[in-house]
N, C-alpha and C positions, 0 to 999 in steps of 0.2 A: 504304535499303532498293532492291538488286537490280528492275530493271523486269521481269524473268522472276517474282519473288516476288510484287511488287506482282500481277500478272496472275494469278496462280496465286490468290492470294486472293480477286480478285473474283469468277474464275471459279466459285470454290467459293462464296463467298455468293450469288452466282445461282442454283449448284444448289442450294442448301439453300433459298432464296425459293422458287425453283419448286418443289420438293419440296413444303414445306409449301401451296403453293396448288393442286398437284395433290390432293393428299393430302381439301382442303377441298372440292373441286369433285367431289370420287367418283372423281376421274384415278386412276391408278398414278404414285407418287411416284417423285421423282429418287433416284437411288441414288449417293449419294458416296463416293469411293475413300476407304477408311480412310486411308490415304498422305497423304489434303489434311487429315485433319482439326486436325494439330499448327495448320496454317495459321490455321485458322477458330476454337479456340478464345480468339484473343488478341482477336476482335470482341466489341465489347459493344452492347447486348444479347448473353447466349450464344443462338447461332442453331440452330435445328432441323434435324437431319440424318436423313438414315435411309439404314443400310448392310445389308449384304447378306453375310453367311460364314456359315463353317462354326464349331459351337461348339468349342473345343480343350480349354476346360478348365474345370470348374465346383468353385465349392467353397461349399457352402451357397448362399443366394440367390445370388451374384457369379457370373459367367462372363466368359471371354474367346471371343472371335468374332476368326477371322481371312480374312481374303478374299485374292485375289490378289496386293495388294500388300503390307497390314501386319496387324496385327493389334491389338485392342483392348481395358482392361475393360471390362465394363456394370456400371454402379455401380446395383445393384437396391436396396441398403440404402437408400443414399441417397434416390432415388427417391419409397422408402413414406415415409421419414422427413417428406419435401417436398409427400406427398400429389399423385405427380404419374402414377402410376403409375394407367395405365388398364386393364391388363393383370391378370385374377386372377390371383392369389402362387401356385397351386396350379399352373394352366398354366406358371409360370416356375421352378417347384423339378422338374416332372416332363421338364424339360428334360435331357439327355445328350451326352455328347461323341458328336461324330459328325452333329448336326442339322442343318440348314440353317436357319436362322433370319434374320426379319427386322426390325430394332431402329429405331424412330424416338424422337428424344429431343433432349436438348440438349446440343452440344460445350462439355465442360466441362475445367479446365485440371487438374484431378486433383493427387491429392500430388504425385506425381513425373513422372508420362506423362498425356498427355492420355486421357480417358474419356468414355463416355458415360450423362449422365442418363437411364433412357428412359422415356417415355409408353409406348409399347406394345411387344410383344416379341412376335412370331409365327412360331410355325414354319411353315416352307413343304415342310421333304421333309430328305431324307439326304444326306450325301454323304462321301465319305471323307477321313480326316485327312490335310492339307497336310504333304509329305515335310517332315521334320528339316530345317533349316539345316545344313550343316557346322560344327563347331566352328573358329571364331574367336576366339582368347581377348583381345584390342586389342576386339571388338566386345563380345564377353560383359560382360567387366569395366568396362565404361564404359555398359553400360543399354542399346547401340545394338540389341540383338535383344529388347527387353520387350514383352511378351505376343506372340511368336513360337516357333513349334515350333522348339527346335534340339537339339542332339545335343553332347553332353561327354563327358571321359572325366577321369580321376585317380583318387587313392589316398584311400580312405575314413581318416579319424583317429579318429571319433566319432560317436554317435549319441544323441539323447533321442526320448523318447517325448511325440509329441504326442495324447496319449489323446483330448482334446477332439475333436480336429477328425478321431481316428483313423487318424492317419498317425505315420510315422517318420521323424525330420528326422536326416539324415547332413551331417556336415562333410565335406565331400571338397577337396583339398589338388590345385592343379594346379600343382608345383613348390612355388613359394612362397606363391602364393594362393590364399584358401581359398573356398567359397562353399557354400551349404546347397542339399542336393536332398530335396525333401518328397515321400514316396514313399507314396501311398494303401497300407495295411496288406495290403487285400485282392489290392494286384497283386504284394506280395513273397513270392516261394516258399521263401526260407528264411530261416532267426533272422538278427536282425539283424545281433550278435556276428560272425557267421561273415563280412560284409564288413569289417569294422576289419582296416586295415591291405591291404584287398586293392585290385586295379586294378578302377576299374569303369567299364561304358558306358552311358550313358544317354541318352535321349531324352523331352523335357516342352516345357511351357509355360515361358518367362523371364519371370520376373517380379522387383519388386526389394524388397529392405528399403532403408525412406528414414529421414529425419527428419524434424521439422516443418516444416523450411526449404525442405524438397524434394529434398534432397541424395542421391543415391546413396550406401548404407553397404556394402551388399553384394549381389551378384546372388542369386535362387534359380529352383531348378529346378522345378516340380513336375511330376513323375510319376504318371499314374493309370492309364495302361494295363498289361496283364500282359505279363513280359517286356521292359519297357524299362527296366528298371534291372539288367542284368546284370554278371555277374562274368566278367571280363577275367583277371584274372592273382591263382589262389589266393594268402592270405597267407602272409608268408614266415617261414622262422624266425627267432624275434626273435635278435637279436643280444645278446649281454652284453657291457657295459663298463665298465672302473672309474669310478666317480663322476666323477673328475678327466678323466676322456677323453670327456666326452658332449659331442658339437660338432666334435671332433677329427678329423684326415685320418685314413682316407677316410670322408666321411657319407655316410648314404645320404638319402632321403626316408620311409626306412621307421621302426619302431619299435625300441627299445634296452630294454633293462633293465639298472636299477643296483641297488644297495644304498648302503644307508646308516643312519646313527643320527636319529632324528630330533631336532631341538634345536627346532621351531615347527611348531604344526600349529592351522589354521583349516579343521574341515569344511566340507566343499560348495565350499571354495574353493582352496586351496593348502597346504602345507607345505615347512617345509626339510629337507633332508638334508644331512648330512656327515659325510665320511669322512677323516681326517688332517688336510690342510691346506686341501683344497677345499671348498667347500657346493654346494647346486645347488637351485635353486626350483622346486618341481616342482606345476603348475596340475593340480588333478583335480575333477571333478563328485562326487566321493564322501562322503559325508556320512558314514563311519565317524569315530569318533575314537582318531587315537593319542596315546598319552602320550609324553613326552618320554622320551628315551634307548633307545625304541621302537626294534629294530631289522627293517627292512622292506624291501619290493622292491619298486621300481618301473618300470613297463612306460609308454615314453609315445613321442610324436614330439618331437623335437629342436626347439626354439624359440628363434628366432635373431633375436627382435624385440628384446631384451634385451641390455645390453651384456656380459651375461655368458651364456652358453647354458643353457638350464633345458629341463625336460620338460613339455608338455603334452598336455593329453587322457591323460594316464595313469591306470592302475590300479593301485593301492597295496594289498599286502598284508601283514599283520605277520608277522617268521619267528618274533621273540620279545622277548619284554619285557627292558629293562635298565635301567641306571639312565643318568643325564643325565652328558653328556661335562662335564668341567673346562672352562671356559673358560678360551682362552688368551691370557697375560699378554703383549697386542704393543700398543704404542703405533699411532694411526691414521697418526703419519708415517711408520712402519717401513713398514705396507702401502703405502701411496704409493711410497715407496723403492723398495722390492721391484718394482713392475710398472710401475715407469716406468722404471727399468735395464732392465726385463725388453724393453719397447716398445722402448727405443733400441737395444738390442741384437739385433730380431729373436730371442729368444730363450724361453723358457717360462720362467715363474717360480719359481724356487728357495727353500724346499721346495714352494712353494706361492703362491697368490695369494692367501689366505685369506677371497676374498669367500665369503659365506654361511655362514662358520664363525661358532661363538659365541668372543668375546674378550670381554678386560676391561681397563679402563684409569682413571687418573685423571684427572677434569679440571673446571673449574670452570663452572658454569652460567653463563650470559650471559643467557638472556631464556627465560621460559614460557608458550608460547600454546596454551592449552587449544581445541579446536576439537570437530565434532562426530563426527568421527571417533577422537578422543582429542589432537590436538594434537600437537604439535611443541614440542620443549626446544632451543636453542641453546647448546651447549658449544663450550668453548677448551680442549682438550687443548696446552698448553705453547702454540706459536704455530701453530697448526692447527685451525680452524672446523670442528668436526663438527656434524650434525644429526641428536637423536635423534627418531625419529618412533615410534607406538605405534596399537595396538590401541583399542579402547572403553574398557578397563579400566586402559590404562599409564598415564596422568596421577593415578592416585587420588593416589596418594603424591607425585607430581608436582608437584602443585598446592601441597603445603606446605612445599616447598623452591625458597626464595627467590632470587632473582639472586644472584651471589656466593658462593654455598655451593659448596664442594669436596666432590666425592662422587666413589663408584666405580662407573664405568658398566660392565654388565654387559650385552651384546645381540647382535644378528647382524647383521656388517658384510655390509656389499654397496654397492656402487658408486650413487651417487646418478642418481638417473632410472631403477633397475631398471623393469623391467613397461613402460619407454615405450620407442619405437623409437628406437633408434640413429641418430647423424648420423656421415657418413661423415668422415671423418680427412681434414684437409686440410694443405696444405704446412707448417702450425706444429709445431715440436717435439712429438712425442709426451709426454704428460704421462699420467699415472694421472687418473682422475676422482675428483672429493671424495667420502670416507666419508659414509655415513650407517649409522646405528644404530637397528635394530629392538626396542626395548624389547616385551617380552613380559609384565613384569608388573610391580608396582609393587615389587617387589624387585629388579628390575635395575637401581637408583638406591638406592643406599646411601649417607646423610651421614656425612662425614667432619669437616667440619669448619661451622658453621654462618657463616652472610653476617654483618659486620657491622650491628650497627643503625642505624648512621649512615649509611645510602646516600642516593645524591643524590637519589632520591625523596622518602625522609624529610624532610631536609634542607628539600627545595624546600616538603614541607607545613608542617613548622614553621614558614619562612619564610613560606608565603600565611597561614596560623593569625594570625600575629604582626602581620603586615600587615593582617588583616582584623579585628585588636581593635584597633588603632590607629585604621583608618578608623571603625571601629564608635563610638569614643571621641569622634572627630573629629563625625561625625554626631551621637552624641546632645546635644555643645555645642552646637553647631549647632542642632539641635533646641529643647534648654533658652535660648536665646539668644531666643530666635523666640518660644517660651512665652512668655518674661518680657515681651518687648515687647509680646505680644499683651493680658498682663495689663496691663502700666501705661497702654495705650491704653484698656483697659478702665474701669480705676480714675479715668485722667484725665476719660473720658468721664463716667461717674458722680457726678464731684463735679462736674464742670460741667453736668449735668442737676439735681444739687442744689440749684447757687445758682443756676439759671435756674428752678426750681421756686417757692426761697425768694422769689424777686422777685417771683413771679408773686405769690405769697401775698398779699404785703407790699403790692403794687398794688392788688389785689383786696379787700384791709383798707382802703386809702386810701379807693378808691372808694367799699365800702359806706359810711365814715362819713362821707364827704363827699359827693359828688354824687350817689349814691344818696339819702340823706339828705334832703338839696335839693332834690331831684326831690319826696320825698312831700309836704315842705311846700308847695312850690306846688301841688301839686295840692290840696293841703287847701286852701292861700287860693284856687283857683280855685272848690271845691266849693261857700265858704261866699259868694263872689261872685257866683255864680249862684244861690244861693237867695234873696240879698237883694237883688238884682234883680229889677224889675219888666217891665223893658220885655221885650217878647218879642226882639225884631231883637239887645238886647245878651245874653240871655240864648243865644240860639242860638250869638252869636259865643265865647260864653263857652266851650258845650259842647263849641265844634268844638276849642276850643284845647286844652280838659281831653283831648279825644282823643287830640290829638296829644300831648300831653304825657306819657299812658298808654302809647302805641307808642313813645317816646323812654324811658319806664322798662323796657319790656318789650327793648328793644333794649339799654337797661343792662343788663338782669338777664343777657340773653343773653351779651354783655362778660363777666359775672363769673364765670357759669358755665363757660366759656371757659377760663377764669383757675384756677380752681377744679379742672379736669378729675380726675376721680379716674383717669384713665391715667397722669396726669403724677405722681401719688405713690405708686399701690400696683401699678403696672403690672399691671394685670387687664385685658385687653381687656375679656372676656366683661361683668366688672361695669361698663366705662366705656359699653359698647355699650346694656346693661341701665338703666342709668343716663337714658344720653340720650336713649331711647326714650321713657321714664318720664317724662323732662322734656318733652317736643316732643306728648307725649298730653296732656297739662294746658293746650295751646296749640290743642286743635282737637278735634273732633266725631267726624272720621273713625279707624276701626279704625286703631291702627299694631300690627303683629304682626311678632314676634321669634324666631327660628327658629336656635338655636345647637346644629349639628351635630359641631361638633368644640372641639378646647381648640387657640388659636393664641397660646400664654402665651408661647411661645417670641418670638413678634414682638418686636423692638428698640421703646421707648418711642418712639422716632421714627415708626417705620412705624405704630402704633397711633395718634399725634396726626393724622397725616395720612389714615388712614384712617377716623375719626373725621368729621375734618372733611370728608371727601368724602358719606359717610352722611350727615350732617347736610344737606350743602347738595341731595342726592339729594332726602331727605324732604321738606326746606322747599321744594324749585320743586315737586315734587308738589303739598302742600299748597296754595300759590300759585296753581297758575296750571293745571292737571290737574283740578281736581275729583273726584277720584277717592272709589270707596266704599269703596276700603282701599289701607294703602299695608305693603307686607311686607317684610322684612329677613335675610335669610337667609345664616350664615355657615356654610361646609363646606369639604372640602378636597380634594383630588384626588394623582394622583402626581406634577401637576407643582407643585404649592404648594398655599394658601390658595385659596377662592372667597368674595367678596361681592356676594351679587346684593340689588338694589332694586328691586325690581318693583310695579306701580300699574295700576290700569284706568282711568284716566282720559283726558282727550282725546287725549292725544299730542300729535306734531308732526313735523312733516319733519326729520331730524337734519341734511340736508345745508345745507338754505336756514337755521337757523338758527346751524350753526358758520360759516359763512361771511359772517354779520351782525355789527356790532359792537355792543355793548353787552349782549353776553350773556355777564355774567364769571363767572355762576355755572360755566357748562359748560366755560369756557377755566380757570378755577382746580380743577375736579377732573380736567382732562389735565396740567394743570401740576404737581398734586398726586401724580399716579400717574406722571406722569415721573421725578419728585424719589423715589419709593420703588422705581422700577424694576421695576413692574407694568405690566401692560396693561391699560386701560381701555376698555371697550365699551359705546355705548350702540344699544340697538335700540327703537324708536319709528315708530309710523306714525298718522296723525290717526283719532282715534274707536277704536283699536284698544290703548291702555295704553304704558306705557315700561317699558323694563327696563335698567337698569342693573347690567354686570358690571364686576367688578375679578379678575382674578388676579396673585395675588402668589406669585411663584417661591419656592421654598423657600430658596435661598440669596441673597435679596436682604439686604439689610444695614443699607438706610435712608441 
C-alpha cells in the first residue's frame, strides 16, 4: 500500500476515534468526509463515524446522503435488524430529499459500495440538492458514480411497473449499453408508453444492481423530483423492414416493425417468427399466447448480442390466425455449407441462412440427457453432430427413445450459442457455427427405427450379471467350505468331550468302588477301636485320626462330585450351579443364595466348567476364611455378555496384599481360569466390609 493511502487510513481512524470520544464526552463529534469511508470500512472492528450531508434519495427506510466529497447509502433496515438504531424510526421515515442530516454509525463494506449502519440520524436543517454531475459514460457504467447525483441520456426501450414501490422502471440504452432508470410515479408527467423509443434526459442518484459476490451487474438511476425525467426527442415513426433485414444496413438505435409466422411461443419470454428462409427470435414481456401458424407483427429494438440479430423489448400483436408452416427438409450439413460459403465470400446467404426456421431431417440418437429444463439430445446426422434442446415437455417422448434409434427430427434451427453474447471473429478461416435444434413438443421426434437391443450398455450389464453370478457362486462355495469346517470342528469337539466325559465317569466309578469304600471301612474300624479303648489318651488319638479320615472322605467325595459334574453331561449351566450350591449348602450352616437372572445355556461346556470352578472356589474361600452371615451367587447378563457375582458380608481382606503373597493358590487359580475363558475377573474386598468377586464373560468368548 502506498504511504499516502496508509496516512489516509490512519487519519480517518483518528477522526473516527475522536468523533466517538467527543460524543461520549458531550462535545460536538468530528465529521468524516464521506470520500474517506472506503478506507475506513476495511478496518476491523468496524469504526464509528459521523457524516453530515443532504438527503438526495429516499426509499422507504433507506436513504442516500451526499456531502461535498461523495455520497453514501444509509442502511437503516440493517441497523434495525441488529438493534443498533437509537433514533425513533418515525423520525427517519419523516426525512425528505433536501433535508440536511447528521448520521453516526458503523462504517460497513456493504453489498457493492460502502455504506453506514446508523446508530443515530438527526435532522439539522435543509439544503438545496447538489448539482448533478455531467454524464461520463465510463464512470457511470463502472459504478464510480454510486450514490452521487448524476445526469444521463439515452433512448427508452421499455418499461416495467414496480407497483410495490410506486415507481416506473424504464430500460434506457446509451448506444448499445443499457441501464435502468427508476422514476417515482408522482414525478412522471406523462404516460410511460409515450417515452418508449424516445430520447430522454434525466437527473437522479446513481445506485447499482449487484450480485451476492458484490459485482456490478447494471447501474441504476433513481429519479424522484418532478421534471427530472424529461423527453428530449419524441419517438420516431417505426420503420417497417422484412424479417430477414432486421439488423442489416442501415440500422439505427430505434424500433423496427416486422411480420412473420409464429413457429414457437413461450408467453412472457420469447417467440420465433419465420418468413421464407429466415427466422427471428423475438424477446417480449407480453404474456399473450400465440398459436403456431399465427401471422403477427412485432415492434421492438434490434438485439445484436447473439450470433443472429433478433428483437428485444418487443410488443407483439396478432394479425390473423393461420396454419403451421411445413418444416423445410434440409440437412444440417447443408445449412452449415450455405452459411460458411457466404462468410468466406463476404456475401449474404442465398436463398437464406435458415436460422430460426422450422426444419426437418433424419438423425441417429447418440445420447439422451434429461435435465431440469427438459434436457438435451445428442444427434448424429450422417457425419454432423447436432444438439437438440427442449422446454419442460420436450423430452417426455424423447426419454423413451434410446441411443442408437433412427428418428425424424423437426424443430427450429439456430446457431449454437444463440442468446449468449457472440465472440469477435479471429484470424481463423470463417465457418458457420454448429447447428442447434429447438424441440417444441414430443412430436418433434418421430421414431423411424428402434435401436438394437444388443447395445454396449446392455452387453456390459449382461457380462456384469454373469460375473456377479460367478462371484456369488464362488462366495457361496467358500462360505460352505468354512461352514463344513466349523461343523467338523464342532463334531470333533463333541466326540472329544464325550470321550473325556466317559473317562471321567469311569474314574469316578473306580474311585467310588475302591478308594471311597476303603476309606469307609477304615472309618468303621476306627470307630470300633475308639469304643473298645478305655484309655482316654488312646481314645483321643483315635478320635483325632477319625476326624482327619472324615476330612479325607469329604475331599474325596468332592473330587468324585467334580468328576460327575452335571455340566459335563447335560450342558445346563443353571442346573449345574443349582446342584453345586445345593451340595455346598450341605457342608455349612451359612445360608447360600442363588439368583439366576438369565439363561446362559449358549455357553460352551468348557466355559461352564471353568465358571463352576471359579464359583466353587469363591464360595469355599468365603466359608473357610470370611465367617460370613450369608453368601450370594448371582448370574446375570449385560450388553457386553454374561456376568457372575459371588458376594459375602464376611471379614474381607486386602486384595493387593493377598495377591502379592505366595500360597494363595485359590485367587491365582480363579485368575488363571478367567484368563483361559477370555473373561474379566475382579475382586472387591476390604477388611470388615465383605468381598465381591465379579466375572464378566464376553458374548463372543469361545472357551
